[in-house]
N, C-alpha and C positions, 0 to 999 in steps of 0.2 A: 461530505456532511455539511447540510445545509442551514445557515445561518443567514441567507441573505435575505430574509424580507422583515423591515425595518417597520418601528411599531409609532412613529412619531409624526403628526399630523393625519391622524382617525378620524373621520366624520363617526358620528355616532348611528346605531342601531337606529335609532327610533326615526332618525329624520326620513328612513326610507320606507316607513310603513311595511307594509306584505307584500313590497315590493322584492321577486327575488331575483336577489344578484348573483352575476357569474364574472367573475373575471373582469372586475373595471378599471386594472391597469392598463398604462396604454402600450396598445398593440405596435413589437417592430414593424418597419417596411420589410415589405416581401423578400428585397435585395438582403438585407441585413439576414433573413430568417435563413434565407435558403445559403449564404456562407456559414453562419453558425450551423446549422443540419447539416451540412456537408463534411466540417473539422470535426463535428463531435461524431458522427456515424463511423468516421475513418478513425477515430481514436480507441471508438468502443470496438469496433470488428478485430482493431489489432491488438487491445486488450484480451478479447475473447479466443481469440484463434493463437495469439501468439501462447497463453499461460496454457489453451488446450494442448497446442505440441507438447509444450513442458509434460502436464499429465500423461500424454499418451508413452512418450520417449521413456520416461522415468518407469513407468507400470510395464510396460512390455518388454523393455529390453533388461532381462536378468542379470547382466554386466552394471548398470546401474542401480542397483539396488543396493545401496547403503546410507548407513546413517546421515550424513550430509543431503544427499540427494533425498533423503524420506523429508526432512525439512523444507527444501526447494519446493518436493513435491505437495506438502502442505499449503505453503505457501503461493504457489501455482492454484491451486484449485480455490485458495481464498482470492485472490484477484480473478479469477475465472467468475467467480459467483457475482464479486463486485459487477464486474462487466457487464453479465449475464443479465444479472435480476435488474442492478440500483439504477447503473449508467440510463437505460432507456428511459424509465421514467424521470431522473434527473434533468434528463437531453432536455424532454417537451418541457417541463418545468418553467427550464433557464429561459428556452426560443422563446417560449410564448408568454412569459410572466405570469405562470397563472397554474395552478396545483387543480389538476379535473380529475382526481381520481376518489374524492370524499376524504372526509377529516379520519374516517379509523384508519384509511385505507394508508395516511399520510403518518400514523402513530408505527404501522409495520414497518412503510417503508423505512423510516427514518431509523427506528430503533437496529433494522439490519445494515442500513447505512455505515452507521455510528459504530455498528459490529464490524463489520469486515473491514471496517478502516484501521481500526484500533487491531484487530487481529492481521492483519500485512504488515503492521510496524511494529507488532512484536515478532511476526516472523524473521524480518528483517534485523532485531536486535538478537534475535536467537542463534540467526545462522552466523553473525559477527562472532557471540558465545563461541560457536563449534569449532570457525576459523582462528580465533586464538588459540586454543588448546592446540591443533593442528601444524601452526607455526610456531609456537612460543614452547609448545611442550610436547613435541613429536612422539617423544619416546613413551608418556604415559596417554598421549591422547586415544589408542584403541581401548584403555580400560576405565578414563574417565567418559567420554560419548559414546558410550554403548546404546544399543537398540532402544533398553527400556527408558536409559536418562532419557532420550532424543524424543522417545513417544510423551513420557511425563510433559517435555518442554512444548511438546503440540497439543497434549492434555490442557496445560496451563496459557497457552496463547488462545486456545479456541474458548473458553470456559470462563475466566476472569469476563474478558470484553463482553461477552455474552450476558453475563450475570449485569455487568455493570451496564450495556448499552439500554436492555429493556427494562431493569429496575430502573433506569434514569426517567426513562421517557413514559412509561406508561402509569408512575407514581406522580409526574410533571413536578417532580422536584426544582428540574432545570429551568422552570421557568416562575417558580413562588417568585412574589415581589413584583413580576413586570406588567407597566400598567400598559393598556391596550392590547394585550395579547388576545383575551377573551372575544374585543371588538373582531378580532382579523379572524377568529376562526368563526363567530357569527353574524360576522357579516361578507366576507369576501371567500371567495373560492380561492385560498391560499393556504399552504402549509406553513403557517406561520412559527417553525420552531427555531428555539436559538437559546442559550445560558445565560442567568442571571449570574452576580459577583462572585458566589461563590463557588459554582458551577464549572466557570470560566477557568477559574484559578485552577480546578482540581482536575478538568479537561488537561490543562497545559503540562501541569507539573505528572500529571499520572499516564497520560496518551501520547507527550511529545520528549517533552523535558528530561524526563528520567530514562526511558529507553534512549534517547537520541543522546545523552550525556555515557552510559553506557558503550554505544558504538565508537563517538570520538574519543573516550578513552582506549578503547581495544584496538579503535586503527592507529593512534600514538604508541601505543606500547609494540605492535604489530611492526611497524614503522621502525622504532627502534632499533628494532630484535633483527627484521633485516637486513637493517645494514650492517649491524654487527655481523650476524652470518656471513654477508655480503665482505667486510673485509676480514676474517678469519678464512675464507674460503678461495680470498684472492692470494693471501698471503701462503697457504699450502699447497696452490697451484704454481706458485713460485719455486714450491721447491718440488714440483714433478710428481705429487700424491697424488694418485689416482683423478686426475683432470675431469675426464669425463663425468663422473658421480658429482663432484662438485660445480661445475658448470649444473647441472641438471637439478641439482638443489638451489643455486643460487637461482636459476628463471624459475623453477617450483615457489621460491621466497617471495620474486621481486612480482609474479604473478597474483598470487594471492595479496599480497598490499595493494597491488594497481585496482584489482577487483575490489576490495573492501572500499578504497580509496573514493572510486566512481561510486559505489553505493551509496556511500555515506553523503559525498555530496550530490548525488541524484535527490534523495532521500530529504537531506533540510534545504534545497533549492524548491521542492514540491511542498513540503509540508511547513516550514516556518514561517512563510507569512499568512496563512490562516490563521495558525495556533495565535500567530502574534494580536490579531484582529479578533479572535476568540477572547484572548484574555484581555484586551483595551477598550472592546466595544460597549460592555456595561459601563463603563467608567466612563466612556464621551457618552451616554445617553443613548446607545446606539443607532448612532448617526452615520456610521460606513454605508454609503451610497449601495445602491442593491446590486448592480450591475459589478461592482468592486469585487463583493464579497461573491457575488455565484462565481465570478473571474477566479478567483483564490480558489473555490469550493473545487472549481475543477483540476485546477492545477496540482490539488492534492492528489483526486482522483487520478492524472497521469502519472502518476509514482505506480500505479500498480500497471500502466502501457509498458512503462521501462524495465518493470524487473523480468520480465522474459526476454526482453532484449540484454541485460545486461549479466542475467544469469544462463542464457541460455549461448548468445553471439560470440561471446565471450571465451566459449569450450568448442572445440574441435569437435566432442562427442555429440554434442546438443544439431552443431552443423549434420554427422551424417545422419544423425537419428531423422533429423527434420527430411534430408532426401528418400530414405527409408516410406517416411509419411506420403510425402507428394509421388513417390513413383509408384505407389502401392505395393512397395516389397513387404510392408509390414504384414501383408496377409500372408505371407509365406509359412507355413506352421513351424517353420526353421529360423523363421528370423530373429524370434525373441531370445535366441544363443549366441546372436552376431557378436562379431567384436568392436561395441565401440569406444573403448579406452586402449590408446598403443602406448600411454606413458603416463609418468605420475602429474594427475593435473591436480 
């Protein structure tokens, strides 16, 4: 989500007459642009191919067709589209300090940018809910988190952000009352998308605070339950009652708590800074430095880069599936029935 283009100290269009202006901002030094392009290309590549590997793995191998993995598959598709469709254009805008693709495509780009970003956040929240029932209510998990319920969550995660993003951008309600916005559009080759005071509050609450609070609450609950399970298991193990199964259950609970904790930590680290700036920037008169806003915007994008690493490389089944993909074994007609999971993850 880009809110990097500031509105202060803007000249009036009339002073330029009929002169056609294009990207009047100061151009970055060649060395800085090279470093930025290199870093961002690497980030985009990891985002695209990491999430593509997740999509192929879960789609191809039948053993991975589960409600939880269907949620992860949907999130990976979202992050893949963000990396493939949105991030390359944002990279050019960030490095060149200019929007070169016109006002109409600016609206389209930003609508999808906002949509995919919020969809990804909603998926993280939905996966946390799924893990909550798996750890805290395992006996009824299969009846509560059915494929029908998961599909309903996926529809919600895609439809609500889509309506929100396109509705806000197309109607221009997010810039109502912002002075200088029309000047930026008319005079400069920029993509001056930002949020007024009302929509900055709505964005912060609906797209970050609410799902983030759910994730934090769920993590705390899972941590408490996992600790309680560990105490019970240790007590039963000391009595020699089915120690192998208890150790497996203890390991599973610990991994679930650890993985969700890392997911939550990365989510907060990536999205909290930009949402705080979105919230306070209108109050400060849109005075946040452009480069700072851009850096925080990319930090939010990086969450989609980290997701396949967290959900993928933490699990042996993904490393095994990745081996099939890289080696070409996936093209074997029988590979879809290969065993990916050998224990309860």
